[in-house]
BAFIMAR-392147 format. One record per residue (C-alpha): x, y, z; residue number from 0; chain; residue in one letter. Coordinates in Angstrom, 2 decimals. Each point is the difference from the previous one (the first is absolute). Layout:
N
- X | Y | Z | NUM | A | A
...
// end
This chain:
497
- 42.53 | -57.50 | -122.47 | 0 | A | M
- -1.88 | -3.33 | -0.04 | 1 | A | G
- -3.06 | -0.85 | -2.01 | 2 | A | S
- -3.33 | 1.56 | 1.01 | 3 | A | R
- -3.46 | -1.15 | -0.37 | 4 | A | S
- -2.47 | 2.19 | -1.97 | 5 | A | P
- -1.55 | 2.87 | 1.89 | 6 | A | A
- -3.47 | -1.30 | -1.09 | 7 | A | L
- -0.56 | -3.13 | 1.69 | 8 | A | F
- -3.59 | -1.31 | 1.08 | 9 | A | V
- -0.95 | -3.07 | 2.07 | 10 | A | G
- 1.76 | -3.21 | 0.65 | 11 | A | R
- -0.14 | 0.63 | 3.71 | 12 | A | E
- -0.62 | -3.69 | 0.86 | 13 | A | V
- 2.84 | -1.20 | -2.21 | 14 | A | E
- 2.42 | 2.67 | 1.39 | 15 | A | L
- -0.88 | -0.90 | 3.58 | 16 | A | A
- 0.53 | -3.78 | -0.75 | 17 | A | S
- 3.42 | 0.76 | -1.54 | 18 | A | L
- 1.03 | 2.19 | 2.80 | 19 | A | A
- -0.92 | -2.67 | 2.47 | 20 | A | E
- 1.64 | -3.02 | -1.74 | 21 | A | H
- 3.21 | 1.73 | -1.15 | 22 | A | M
- 0.97 | 0.49 | 3.78 | 23 | A | A
- 1.10 | -3.61 | -0.20 | 24 | A | Q
- 0.35 | -0.79 | -3.77 | 25 | A | L
- 2.34 | 1.23 | -2.58 | 26 | A | R
- -2.01 | -0.60 | -3.22 | 27 | A | L
- -3.25 | 1.14 | -1.34 | 28 | A | A
- -1.44 | -1.03 | -3.40 | 29 | A | L
- -2.62 | 2.39 | -1.44 | 30 | A | V
- -2.02 | -1.43 | -2.83 | 31 | A | Y
- -2.55 | 1.58 | -2.35 | 32 | A | G
- -0.95 | 0.88 | -3.60 | 33 | A | V
- 1.45 | 2.69 | -1.95 | 34 | A | G
- -1.22 | 3.42 | 1.03 | 35 | A | G
- -1.20 | -1.16 | 3.52 | 36 | A | V
- 2.57 | 2.12 | 1.76 | 37 | A | G
- 2.60 | -2.42 | 1.11 | 38 | A | K
- 2.93 | 2.31 | -0.36 | 39 | A | T
- -1.82 | 2.79 | 1.91 | 40 | A | S
- -0.96 | -2.37 | 2.75 | 41 | A | F
- 3.47 | -1.42 | 0.32 | 42 | A | A
- 1.50 | 3.54 | 0.29 | 43 | A | L
- -2.52 | 1.15 | 2.60 | 44 | A | R
- 0.61 | -3.28 | 2.03 | 45 | A | A
- 3.62 | 0.31 | -0.33 | 46 | A | A
- -0.15 | 3.56 | 1.30 | 47 | A | E
- -1.65 | -1.27 | 3.17 | 48 | A | G
- 2.60 | -2.72 | 0.42 | 49 | A | L
- 2.77 | 2.48 | -0.63 | 50 | A | A
- -1.34 | 2.42 | 2.65 | 51 | A | E
- -0.07 | -2.59 | 2.63 | 52 | A | R
- 3.51 | -1.40 | -0.69 | 53 | A | H
- 1.80 | 3.18 | -1.09 | 54 | A | G
- 0.39 | -1.49 | -3.51 | 55 | A | A
- 0.42 | 1.12 | -3.49 | 56 | A | R
- -2.46 | -1.06 | -2.72 | 57 | A | V
- 1.50 | -1.08 | -3.29 | 58 | A | V
- -2.17 | -0.97 | -2.95 | 59 | A | L
- 1.42 | -2.19 | -2.72 | 60 | A | H
- -2.09 | -0.42 | -3.17 | 61 | A | A
- 0.74 | -3.63 | -1.08 | 62 | A | C
- 0.85 | -0.95 | -3.51 | 63 | A | Q
- 0.72 | -3.17 | -1.78 | 64 | A | P
- 3.56 | -1.21 | 0.73 | 65 | A | G
- 0.22 | 1.61 | 3.48 | 66 | A | D
- 2.32 | -1.72 | 2.43 | 67 | A | S
- 0.09 | 0.41 | 3.82 | 68 | A | I
- 3.61 | 1.22 | -0.43 | 69 | A | G
- -1.04 | 2.57 | -2.48 | 70 | A | G
- -2.94 | 1.23 | 2.13 | 71 | A | I
- 2.40 | 0.14 | 3.03 | 72 | A | A
- 2.37 | 2.19 | -2.06 | 73 | A | Q
- -2.81 | 2.30 | -1.00 | 74 | A | V
- -1.30 | 0.27 | 3.60 | 75 | A | T
- 3.47 | 0.75 | 1.47 | 76 | A | L
- 0.46 | 2.78 | -2.64 | 77 | A | A
- -3.32 | 1.54 | 1.09 | 78 | A | K
- 1.23 | -0.25 | 3.67 | 79 | A | L
- 3.12 | 1.87 | -1.06 | 80 | A | G
- 2.21 | -3.19 | 0.35 | 81 | A | T
- 0.99 | -0.82 | -3.67 | 82 | A | P
- 1.52 | -3.58 | 0.13 | 83 | A | I
- 0.20 | -2.38 | -2.85 | 84 | A | T
- 0.80 | -3.63 | -0.37 | 85 | A | G
- -0.46 | -3.03 | 2.14 | 86 | A | A
- 0.14 | 2.08 | 3.12 | 87 | A | T
- -3.19 | 2.17 | -0.64 | 88 | A | A
- -2.45 | -2.36 | 1.52 | 89 | A | L
- 1.99 | -0.66 | 3.15 | 90 | A | A
- 0.54 | 3.71 | 0.27 | 91 | A | T
- -3.76 | 0.69 | -0.20 | 92 | A | L
- -0.84 | -2.63 | 2.57 | 93 | A | I
- 2.67 | 1.48 | 2.46 | 94 | A | A
- -0.80 | 3.53 | -0.84 | 95 | A | H
- -0.43 | 2.21 | 3.22 | 96 | A | P
- -3.01 | 1.82 | -1.60 | 97 | A | T
- -3.30 | -1.80 | 0.39 | 98 | A | P
- -1.67 | -0.50 | -3.36 | 99 | A | V
- -3.41 | -0.87 | -1.14 | 100 | A | V
- 0.48 | -1.25 | -3.57 | 101 | A | L
- -2.98 | -0.14 | -2.28 | 102 | A | I
- 0.42 | -2.33 | -2.99 | 103 | A | L
- -2.66 | 1.35 | -2.36 | 104 | A | D
- -1.50 | -2.37 | -2.66 | 105 | A | D
- 2.14 | -2.97 | 1.19 | 106 | A | L
- -2.08 | -2.20 | -2.43 | 107 | A | H
- 1.98 | 1.52 | -2.93 | 108 | A | R
- 3.12 | -1.77 | 0.95 | 109 | A | V
- -1.16 | -3.61 | 0.02 | 110 | A | A
- 3.39 | -1.10 | 1.29 | 111 | A | E
- 0.01 | -2.73 | 2.68 | 112 | A | P
- 3.45 | 0.96 | 1.39 | 113 | A | A
- -1.44 | 3.51 | 0.87 | 114 | A | L
- -2.91 | -1.39 | 1.69 | 115 | A | F
- 2.30 | -2.33 | 2.03 | 116 | A | E
- 2.14 | 3.09 | 0.87 | 117 | A | A
- -3.02 | 1.90 | 1.13 | 118 | A | V
- -0.87 | -2.92 | 2.29 | 119 | A | V
- 3.54 | -0.03 | 1.35 | 120 | A | H
- -0.17 | 3.58 | 0.87 | 121 | A | L
- -3.34 | -0.40 | 1.66 | 122 | A | A
- 1.30 | -2.73 | 2.21 | 123 | A | L
- 2.77 | 2.21 | 1.42 | 124 | A | R
- -1.44 | 0.93 | 3.40 | 125 | A | R
- 1.42 | 3.02 | 1.72 | 126 | A | G
- 1.22 | 1.60 | -3.33 | 127 | A | S
- -0.68 | 3.58 | -1.00 | 128 | A | N
- -1.82 | -0.90 | -3.21 | 129 | A | L
- -3.74 | -0.33 | -0.56 | 130 | A | W
- -1.38 | -1.12 | -3.41 | 131 | A | L
- -3.22 | 0.80 | -1.70 | 132 | A | C
- -0.71 | -1.55 | -3.39 | 133 | A | A
- -2.88 | 0.96 | -2.33 | 134 | A | T
- -1.23 | -2.35 | -2.73 | 135 | A | S
- -2.95 | -0.65 | -2.36 | 136 | A | R
- 0.20 | -3.71 | 0.39 | 137 | A | E
- 0.90 | -2.50 | 2.79 | 138 | A | A
- 3.74 | -0.46 | 0.75 | 139 | A | L
- 1.66 | -3.37 | 0.83 | 140 | A | P
- 0.59 | 0.91 | 3.67 | 141 | A | I
- -1.68 | -2.36 | 2.34 | 142 | A | E
- -0.83 | 0.82 | 3.70 | 143 | A | P
- 1.50 | -3.43 | 0.89 | 144 | A | S
- 3.37 | 1.28 | -1.16 | 145 | A | V
- -0.09 | 3.55 | 1.35 | 146 | A | V
- -2.76 | 1.52 | 2.19 | 147 | A | D
- -1.20 | 3.16 | -1.79 | 148 | A | H
- -3.08 | 2.26 | -0.40 | 149 | A | L
- -2.24 | -0.21 | -3.08 | 150 | A | V
- -2.11 | 2.99 | -0.96 | 151 | A | V
- -2.45 | -0.44 | -2.81 | 152 | A | R
- -1.30 | 3.45 | -1.13 | 153 | A | L
- -3.45 | 0.16 | -1.55 | 154 | A | R
- -1.53 | 3.07 | -1.60 | 155 | A | G
- -1.35 | 2.81 | 2.10 | 156 | A | L
- -3.50 | -0.46 | 1.66 | 157 | A | P
- -2.60 | 2.70 | -0.91 | 158 | A | P
- 0.61 | 2.29 | 2.99 | 159 | A | Q
- 3.83 | 0.12 | -0.58 | 160 | A | D
- -0.57 | 0.36 | -3.76 | 161 | A | A
- -2.30 | 3.03 | 0.80 | 162 | A | R
- 2.66 | 1.43 | 2.26 | 163 | A | T
- 2.78 | -0.27 | -2.72 | 164 | A | L
- -2.43 | 1.32 | -2.66 | 165 | A | W
- -0.75 | 3.09 | 2.01 | 166 | A | D
- 3.76 | 0.62 | 0.68 | 167 | A | A
- 0.74 | -0.24 | -3.71 | 168 | A | L
- -2.81 | 2.39 | -0.73 | 169 | A | V
- 1.59 | 2.43 | 2.52 | 170 | A | D
- 3.40 | -0.49 | -1.65 | 171 | A | L
- -0.91 | -0.04 | -3.68 | 172 | A | Y
- -3.55 | 1.44 | -0.42 | 173 | A | G
- -3.06 | -1.81 | -1.31 | 174 | A | A
- 0.83 | -3.05 | -2.17 | 175 | A | P
- -1.46 | -0.86 | -3.36 | 176 | A | G
- -2.12 | -2.98 | 1.44 | 177 | A | S
- -1.90 | -0.94 | 3.25 | 178 | A | V
- 1.32 | -2.10 | 2.77 | 179 | A | L
- -0.33 | -3.72 | -0.94 | 180 | A | P
- -2.16 | -2.11 | 2.14 | 181 | A | T
- 0.66 | -3.40 | 1.65 | 182 | A | G
- 2.42 | -1.48 | 2.40 | 183 | A | N
- 3.72 | -0.66 | -0.66 | 184 | A | D
- 0.84 | 3.17 | -2.11 | 185 | A | L
- 3.49 | 0.43 | -0.99 | 186 | A | L
- 1.64 | 3.20 | 1.26 | 187 | A | P
- 1.73 | 0.33 | -3.41 | 188 | A | L
- -3.27 | -0.29 | -2.01 | 189 | A | S
- -1.38 | 2.82 | 2.22 | 190 | A | L
- 3.02 | 2.13 | -0.68 | 191 | A | K
- -0.05 | -0.50 | -3.64 | 192 | A | Q
- -3.69 | 1.25 | -0.12 | 193 | A | A
- 1.63 | 3.50 | 0.53 | 194 | A | F
- 2.11 | -0.44 | -3.18 | 195 | A | S
- -2.56 | -0.77 | -2.67 | 196 | A | G
- -3.49 | -0.60 | -1.12 | 197 | A | S
- -0.03 | -3.63 | 0.79 | 198 | A | G
- -0.44 | -1.01 | -3.63 | 199 | A | Q
- 0.84 | -3.71 | -0.49 | 200 | A | A
- 2.08 | 0.49 | -3.14 | 201 | A | S
- 2.10 | 2.72 | 1.66 | 202 | A | D
- -0.69 | 0.16 | 3.76 | 203 | A | P
- 2.99 | 2.34 | 0.65 | 204 | A | L
- -0.80 | 2.24 | -2.86 | 205 | A | R
- 3.40 | -0.32 | -1.47 | 206 | A | L
- -1.24 | 1.13 | -3.40 | 207 | A | A
- -1.03 | 3.44 | 1.56 | 208 | A | A
- 3.68 | 0.84 | 1.06 | 209 | A | L
- 1.60 | 2.82 | -1.78 | 210 | A | D
- 3.25 | -0.64 | -1.80 | 211 | A | A
- 2.43 | 0.91 | 2.85 | 212 | A | L
- -1.94 | -1.77 | 2.65 | 213 | A | D
- -0.29 | -3.22 | -2.28 | 214 | A | A
- 3.75 | 0.20 | -0.70 | 215 | A | S
- 0.94 | 0.25 | 3.52 | 216 | A | L
- -2.29 | -2.85 | 1.22 | 217 | A | L
- 1.34 | -2.20 | -2.79 | 218 | A | A
- 3.57 | 0.76 | 1.09 | 219 | A | E
- -0.83 | -0.66 | 3.62 | 220 | A | L
- -1.24 | -3.38 | -1.10 | 221 | A | C
- 3.01 | -0.69 | -2.13 | 222 | A | A
- 2.41 | 0.31 | 2.90 | 223 | A | H
- 0.57 | -3.25 | 1.92 | 224 | A | R
- 0.80 | 1.70 | 3.27 | 225 | A | R
- -1.33 | 3.05 | 1.87 | 226 | A | P
- 0.76 | 3.20 | -2.21 | 227 | A | V
- 1.78 | 3.09 | 1.15 | 228 | A | P
- -1.60 | 3.25 | -1.01 | 229 | A | H
- 3.09 | 1.05 | -1.82 | 230 | A | E
- -0.28 | -2.95 | -2.29 | 231 | A | A
- -3.58 | 1.15 | -1.18 | 232 | A | L
- 1.03 | 3.68 | -0.15 | 233 | A | A
- 3.10 | -0.60 | -2.23 | 234 | A | A
- -0.27 | 1.66 | -3.44 | 235 | A | E
- -3.44 | 1.43 | 1.01 | 236 | A | R
- -1.16 | 3.25 | 1.53 | 237 | A | D
- 0.27 | -0.48 | 3.90 | 238 | A | P
- -2.91 | 2.13 | 0.89 | 239 | A | I
- -2.35 | -1.76 | -2.48 | 240 | A | E
- 1.18 | -3.44 | 1.33 | 241 | A | V
- -0.62 | 0.96 | 3.60 | 242 | A | A
- -3.51 | 1.11 | -0.85 | 243 | A | E
- -0.69 | -3.19 | -2.11 | 244 | A | A
- 1.31 | -2.35 | 2.76 | 245 | A | L
- -2.37 | 1.84 | 2.47 | 246 | A | A
- -2.87 | -0.80 | -2.23 | 247 | A | R
- 1.17 | -3.69 | -0.43 | 248 | A | L
- 0.50 | -0.42 | 3.69 | 249 | A | R
- -3.46 | 1.18 | 0.71 | 250 | A | R
- -1.63 | -2.12 | -2.63 | 251 | A | R
- 1.92 | -3.18 | 0.40 | 252 | A | F
- 1.29 | 0.36 | 3.66 | 253 | A | L
- 3.58 | -0.44 | -1.16 | 254 | A | I
- 1.89 | -0.26 | 3.38 | 255 | A | E
- 3.48 | 1.41 | 0.86 | 256 | A | P
- 2.40 | -2.67 | 1.14 | 257 | A | S
- 3.27 | 0.28 | 1.76 | 258 | A | E
- 2.34 | 2.98 | -1.10 | 259 | A | H
- -2.96 | 1.73 | -1.62 | 260 | A | G
- -0.38 | -2.45 | -2.92 | 261 | A | R
- -3.40 | -0.77 | -1.44 | 262 | A | L
- -1.67 | -3.34 | -0.48 | 263 | A | Q
- -3.17 | -1.27 | -1.68 | 264 | A | V
- -2.17 | -2.49 | 1.46 | 265 | A | H
- 0.10 | -3.34 | -1.88 | 266 | A | D
- -3.73 | 0.10 | -1.08 | 267 | A | L
- 0.50 | 3.50 | -1.45 | 268 | A | V
- 3.27 | -1.22 | -1.80 | 269 | A | R
- -1.86 | -3.13 | -1.36 | 270 | A | D
- -2.80 | 2.18 | -1.34 | 271 | A | A
- 2.55 | 2.39 | -1.72 | 272 | A | V
- 2.02 | -2.91 | -1.44 | 273 | A | L
- -3.22 | -1.52 | -1.34 | 274 | A | A
- -1.18 | 3.22 | -1.72 | 275 | A | S
- 1.18 | 2.03 | -2.94 | 276 | A | P
- 1.89 | 2.14 | 2.40 | 277 | A | L
- 2.53 | -2.99 | 0.57 | 278 | A | A
- 3.50 | 1.22 | 0.01 | 279 | A | P
- 1.76 | -0.34 | -3.36 | 280 | A | G
- 3.38 | 0.73 | -1.59 | 281 | A | I
- -0.23 | 3.78 | 0.85 | 282 | A | H
- -0.54 | -0.60 | 3.83 | 283 | A | E
- 2.50 | -2.84 | 0.25 | 284 | A | H
- 2.47 | 2.12 | -1.90 | 285 | A | G
- -0.31 | 2.97 | 2.59 | 286 | A | R
- 0.25 | -2.69 | 2.81 | 287 | A | C
- 3.24 | -1.38 | -1.71 | 288 | A | S
- 1.49 | 3.62 | -0.26 | 289 | A | R
- -0.74 | 0.57 | 3.64 | 290 | A | W
- 1.63 | -3.40 | 1.10 | 291 | A | A
- 3.01 | 0.73 | -2.07 | 292 | A | R
- 0.73 | 3.23 | 2.01 | 293 | A | A
- -0.23 | -1.81 | 3.37 | 294 | A | Q
- 3.16 | -1.18 | 1.91 | 295 | A | P
- 1.42 | -3.39 | -1.19 | 296 | A | P
- -1.45 | -3.07 | 1.72 | 297 | A | G
- -1.84 | -3.20 | -0.47 | 298 | A | V
- -3.48 | 1.65 | 0.23 | 299 | A | D
- 0.99 | 2.56 | -2.58 | 300 | A | R
- 1.26 | -2.68 | -2.38 | 301 | A | D
- -3.27 | -1.96 | 0.50 | 302 | A | L
- -2.17 | 3.02 | -0.56 | 303 | A | D
- 1.88 | 0.85 | -3.13 | 304 | A | L
- -0.21 | -3.42 | -1.50 | 305 | A | A
- -3.73 | -0.12 | 0.82 | 306 | A | Y
- -0.87 | 3.33 | -1.50 | 307 | A | H
- 2.51 | -0.35 | -2.96 | 308 | A | A
- -1.75 | -3.29 | -1.00 | 309 | A | L
- -3.36 | 1.66 | 0.01 | 310 | A | R
- 1.14 | 3.03 | -1.75 | 311 | A | A
- 1.60 | -1.94 | -2.79 | 312 | A | G
- 3.57 | 0.67 | 1.00 | 313 | A | D
- 1.24 | -3.46 | -0.08 | 314 | A | D
- 3.73 | 0.91 | -0.24 | 315 | A | P
- -0.11 | 1.72 | 3.30 | 316 | A | S
- -1.64 | -3.15 | 1.57 | 317 | A | A
- 2.47 | -2.27 | -1.65 | 318 | A | I
- 2.98 | 2.16 | 1.26 | 319 | A | A
- -1.41 | -0.34 | 3.64 | 320 | A | I
- -0.34 | -3.78 | -0.28 | 321 | A | L
- 3.50 | -0.32 | -1.42 | 322 | A | E
- 1.31 | 1.98 | 3.04 | 323 | A | D
- -1.82 | -2.33 | 2.40 | 324 | A | H
- 1.18 | -3.01 | -2.03 | 325 | A | A
- 3.66 | 0.87 | 0.58 | 326 | A | S
- 1.97 | -2.43 | 2.14 | 327 | A | I
- 0.14 | 2.61 | 2.79 | 328 | A | L
- -3.64 | 0.42 | 0.34 | 329 | A | R
- -1.50 | -3.42 | -0.46 | 330 | A | R
- 1.83 | -2.31 | 2.37 | 331 | A | V
- -1.92 | 0.93 | 3.22 | 332 | A | F
- -3.68 | 1.01 | -0.13 | 333 | A | P
- -0.88 | 3.67 | 0.88 | 334 | A | L
- -3.56 | -0.99 | 1.11 | 335 | A | S
- -2.88 | -2.25 | -1.01 | 336 | A | A
- -1.86 | 3.09 | -1.37 | 337 | A | R
- 3.01 | 1.16 | -2.03 | 338 | A | T
- 0.25 | -3.43 | -1.61 | 339 | A | E
- -3.82 | -0.24 | -0.70 | 340 | A | H
- 0.11 | 3.33 | -1.73 | 341 | A | E
- 3.16 | -0.94 | -2.00 | 342 | A | L
- -1.57 | -3.21 | -1.26 | 343 | A | L
- -3.19 | 1.99 | -0.97 | 344 | A | D
- 2.22 | 2.34 | -2.05 | 345 | A | A
- 2.04 | -2.92 | -1.60 | 346 | A | I
- -3.39 | -1.80 | -0.92 | 347 | A | A
- -1.20 | 3.23 | -1.74 | 348 | A | Q
- 3.20 | 0.50 | -1.92 | 349 | A | L
- 0.27 | -3.68 | -1.03 | 350 | A | S
- -3.27 | 0.28 | -1.83 | 351 | A | A
- 1.47 | 2.75 | -2.17 | 352 | A | R
- 3.69 | -0.59 | -0.20 | 353 | A | H
- 2.69 | -2.62 | 0.17 | 354 | A | E
- 1.47 | 0.12 | 3.45 | 355 | A | L
- 3.83 | 0.29 | 0.56 | 356 | A | S
- 1.77 | -2.94 | 1.54 | 357 | A | L
- 0.62 | 1.88 | 3.41 | 358 | A | P
- -3.67 | 0.85 | 0.26 | 359 | A | V
- -1.06 | -3.53 | -0.82 | 360 | A | R
- 2.42 | -1.10 | 2.76 | 361 | A | L
- -1.41 | 2.50 | 2.45 | 362 | A | L
- -3.45 | -1.44 | -0.70 | 363 | A | R
- 1.17 | -3.50 | 0.88 | 364 | A | E
- 1.84 | 1.21 | 3.05 | 365 | A | R
- -3.17 | 1.61 | 1.33 | 366 | A | I
- -2.12 | -3.16 | -0.88 | 367 | A | H
- 2.77 | -2.12 | 1.84 | 368 | A | A
- -0.48 | 2.08 | 3.12 | 369 | A | R
- -3.72 | -0.02 | -0.17 | 370 | A | Q
- -0.72 | -3.60 | -0.97 | 371 | A | N
- 3.17 | -1.83 | 0.83 | 372 | A | G
- 3.16 | -0.49 | -2.12 | 373 | A | A
- -1.15 | -3.50 | -1.13 | 374 | A | A
- -2.82 | 1.69 | -2.06 | 375 | A | H
- 2.24 | 1.98 | -2.22 | 376 | A | V
- 2.95 | -2.27 | -0.68 | 377 | A | R
- -1.83 | -1.45 | -3.09 | 378 | A | E
- -0.56 | 3.56 | -1.42 | 379 | A | S
- 3.55 | 0.78 | 0.74 | 380 | A | L
- 1.10 | -3.04 | -1.88 | 381 | A | S
- -1.96 | 1.24 | -3.10 | 382 | A | R
- 1.74 | 3.30 | 0.15 | 383 | A | I
- 3.34 | -1.78 | 0.24 | 384 | A | A
- -0.97 | -1.92 | -3.16 | 385 | A | A
- -0.69 | 3.28 | -1.73 | 386 | A | E
- 3.41 | 1.44 | 1.25 | 387 | A | H
- 2.40 | -2.87 | 0.09 | 388 | A | P
- 3.02 | 0.56 | 2.07 | 389 | A | G
- -1.01 | 3.49 | 1.03 | 390 | A | D
- 1.86 | 0.59 | 3.39 | 391 | A | P
- -2.82 | 2.39 | 1.24 | 392 | A | L
- -2.57 | -2.85 | -0.31 | 393 | A | V
- 2.53 | -2.42 | 1.62 | 394 | A | D
- 0.37 | 2.48 | 2.92 | 395 | A | S
- -3.83 | 0.31 | 0.37 | 396 | A | E
- -0.63 | -3.72 | -0.33 | 397 | A | R
- 2.75 | -0.73 | 2.58 | 398 | A | G
- -1.62 | 2.31 | 2.53 | 399 | A | Q
- -3.49 | -1.38 | -0.47 | 400 | A | V
- 1.45 | -3.61 | 0.27 | 401 | A | A
- 1.51 | 1.04 | 3.44 | 402 | A | A
- -3.35 | 1.45 | 0.99 | 403 | A | M
- -1.60 | -3.41 | -0.85 | 404 | A | A
- 2.69 | -1.86 | 1.97 | 405 | A | G
- 1.69 | -1.61 | -2.91 | 406 | A | D
- 3.53 | 1.17 | 1.05 | 407 | A | L
- 1.80 | -2.37 | -2.45 | 408 | A | R
- -1.79 | 1.58 | -2.95 | 409 | A | E
- 0.74 | 3.48 | 1.63 | 410 | A | A
- 3.72 | -0.70 | 0.23 | 411 | A | V
- 0.21 | -0.99 | -3.68 | 412 | A | T
- -1.97 | 2.89 | -1.39 | 413 | A | L
- 1.52 | 2.66 | 2.25 | 414 | A | L
- 3.46 | -1.32 | -0.60 | 415 | A | G
- -0.53 | 0.49 | -3.83 | 416 | A | R
- -1.33 | 3.56 | 0.63 | 417 | A | A
- 2.94 | 0.83 | 2.34 | 418 | A | A
- 2.57 | -1.26 | -2.67 | 419 | A | D
- -1.65 | 2.13 | -2.77 | 420 | A | S
- 1.91 | 3.13 | -1.00 | 421 | A | T
- -3.01 | 0.99 | -2.13 | 422 | A | A
- -1.79 | 0.93 | 3.16 | 423 | A | L
- 0.53 | 3.46 | 1.59 | 424 | A | D
- 2.02 | -0.10 | 3.21 | 425 | A | P
- -2.91 | 0.70 | 2.23 | 426 | A | I
- -2.07 | -3.07 | -1.25 | 427 | A | T
- 3.18 | -2.29 | 0.19 | 428 | A | R
- 0.65 | 1.25 | 3.55 | 429 | A | T
- -3.69 | -0.91 | 0.97 | 430 | A | L
- 0.50 | -3.40 | -1.63 | 431 | A | S
- 3.15 | -0.51 | 1.89 | 432 | A | V
- -1.82 | 1.01 | 3.31 | 433 | A | A
- -2.82 | -2.43 | -0.65 | 434 | A | L
- 2.36 | -2.77 | -1.07 | 435 | A | L
- 1.82 | 0.25 | 3.23 | 436 | A | A
- -3.16 | 0.11 | 1.92 | 437 | A | D
- -1.21 | -3.26 | -1.88 | 438 | A | A
- 3.17 | -1.77 | 1.10 | 439 | A | Y
- -0.61 | 1.24 | 3.60 | 440 | A | R
- -3.53 | -1.35 | -0.09 | 441 | A | S
- 1.43 | -3.33 | -1.19 | 442 | A | L
- 2.12 | -0.27 | 3.10 | 443 | A | G
- 3.20 | 0.55 | -2.05 | 444 | A | D
- 1.98 | 2.93 | 1.68 | 445 | A | P
- 3.10 | -1.01 | -2.01 | 446 | A | A
- -1.97 | 0.29 | -3.22 | 447 | A | G
- -1.13 | 3.55 | 1.09 | 448 | A | M
- 3.54 | 1.05 | 0.76 | 449 | A | L
- 1.19 | -1.41 | -3.27 | 450 | A | A
- -2.57 | 2.15 | -1.93 | 451 | A | V
- 1.28 | 3.24 | 1.66 | 452 | A | F
- 3.62 | -1.10 | -0.77 | 453 | A | D
- -0.82 | -0.74 | -3.57 | 454 | A | R
- -1.62 | 3.37 | -0.79 | 455 | A | Y
- 2.42 | 2.05 | 2.22 | 456 | A | R
- 0.79 | 2.37 | -2.92 | 457 | A | D
- -3.64 | 0.63 | -0.75 | 458 | A | L
- -0.70 | 0.81 | 3.62 | 459 | A | L
- 3.08 | 2.14 | 0.63 | 460 | A | A
- -0.72 | 3.12 | -2.10 | 461 | A | F
- 0.49 | 3.19 | 2.05 | 462 | A | A
- -1.81 | 3.30 | 0.26 | 463 | A | G
- -3.58 | 0.94 | 0.98 | 464 | A | P
- -1.41 | -2.53 | -2.42 | 465 | A | L
- 2.02 | -2.83 | 1.50 | 466 | A | G
- -0.87 | 1.01 | 3.48 | 467 | A | A
- -3.72 | 0.16 | -0.76 | 468 | A | G
- 0.01 | -3.30 | -1.95 | 469 | A | T
- 1.75 | -1.80 | 2.91 | 470 | A | R
- -2.51 | 1.39 | 2.54 | 471 | A | L
- -2.86 | -1.17 | -2.56 | 472 | A | W
- 1.71 | -3.45 | -0.24 | 473 | A | M
- 0.02 | -0.24 | 3.88 | 474 | A | E
- -3.65 | 0.93 | 0.10 | 475 | A | A
- -0.88 | -2.74 | -2.54 | 476 | A | V
- 1.92 | -2.59 | 2.27 | 477 | A | L
- -1.64 | 1.19 | 3.05 | 478 | A | A
- -3.49 | 0.03 | -1.48 | 479 | A | H
- -0.39 | 3.53 | 1.22 | 480 | A | D
- -2.43 | 1.76 | -2.26 | 481 | A | S
- 0.30 | 3.28 | 1.74 | 482 | A | E
- 3.80 | 0.20 | -0.21 | 483 | A | Q
- -0.32 | -1.32 | -3.62 | 484 | A | Y
- -2.25 | 3.06 | -0.87 | 485 | A | G
- 2.52 | 2.45 | 1.48 | 486 | A | R
- 2.95 | -1.72 | -1.77 | 487 | A | A
- -1.91 | -0.15 | -3.30 | 488 | A | A
- -0.61 | 3.77 | 0.15 | 489 | A | E
- 3.61 | 0.62 | 0.64 | 490 | A | L
- 1.17 | -2.10 | -2.86 | 491 | A | V
- -2.56 | 1.57 | -2.31 | 492 | A | A
- 1.16 | 3.55 | 1.13 | 493 | A | D
- 3.64 | -0.94 | -0.90 | 494 | A | T
- -0.95 | -1.26 | -3.31 | 495 | A | Q
- -1.77 | 3.11 | -1.03 | 496 | A | R
// end
């Protein structure tokens, strides 16, 4: 089932009609407006109209810092029932036989020029099965001269529409604790919030009036970074009491169900909770951490665990997760820009409280190299090398970054030292050999590349499942194939366990 607009939707007829007319020829609509003006509801209602005309599915993606177009394509394909990862995800989405209206909600959160360029690229593909609708609180760097698109700027509701919405809310929730505000450009969210409290400036949502269970559930909802399944909130609690409390919270704060029956809180409600005495603390993050630990293995689980562990004071668990992601099997190719953004955030928090291990420091430099260019981290890697003179792991990392920066002679020297070191584990040595051979190939020296394989024949010849996985892994490195690399890395990791 695709994303759906709220059942209670008032006004916006002119804007909806304009979008329907223009999107017959265009592939991109940008919806601007302040927080609480109803951008997401409008985008979902407009997308439903587009989907009905084109037989399309509606997919809503809530943008987060670090998002990449490849990661968004993967998530969208998973919602379409076509789970594909790696470099082929975007191409698969573009060629997907099912027409899709993709809503990029709160695109301003990303602030990543590469993603905006990708959105423009997709919008320029005439005849594709993909329509895009982006919501934002601020102007995005997408110019009409580059791609023709529709801009919809939402204002607050005029008095007549505000009255219609108010009356509908009265029918739904009963009389509020205040009267209908007067004036033009009233925000739909502010009208809805009038049904949740007394309107006092110090506590407009009446958070202080919540009973213990309701307050605990709301704080936990705001502690989670993603939409929350009901089971997470009911764990270790009376399920009947939780169901009754959630019904009260959904009425007061208009908490909406998302896909798969999960619950999500509007950002303005979340911000109010985080700024109040009700803000989630060690207890709530501890519960979130226990829930995340019980979920199937995966990157999202790891990142959730690290996030909540840091906020629950469980630094050892967060360190263990970072150490795992700092292993040579995990750090060579990026998983996604969002993953690396969240890893850097966790590393920054831990570095303020603990001395980081060498692999975690090298992971931080690798991510910075990918984000800012290899040249920017060579100085910091040199400082690390001065602290760890002759360390082959540092040599391997410096050699890889030198190759990324185009300094192939330096890469050959450093990777050669790492490949020769018996102090390194066989996996890291094998990687160094593969990258050393690749450096020779990039230098236009095929004889040098073959000489590398000949010199380290014994290292590369070990048999069994670990050897087979390592060879596949090495081939992926040489082919610069991140998707094959991920599969091979999992195979190598499984055989090591």
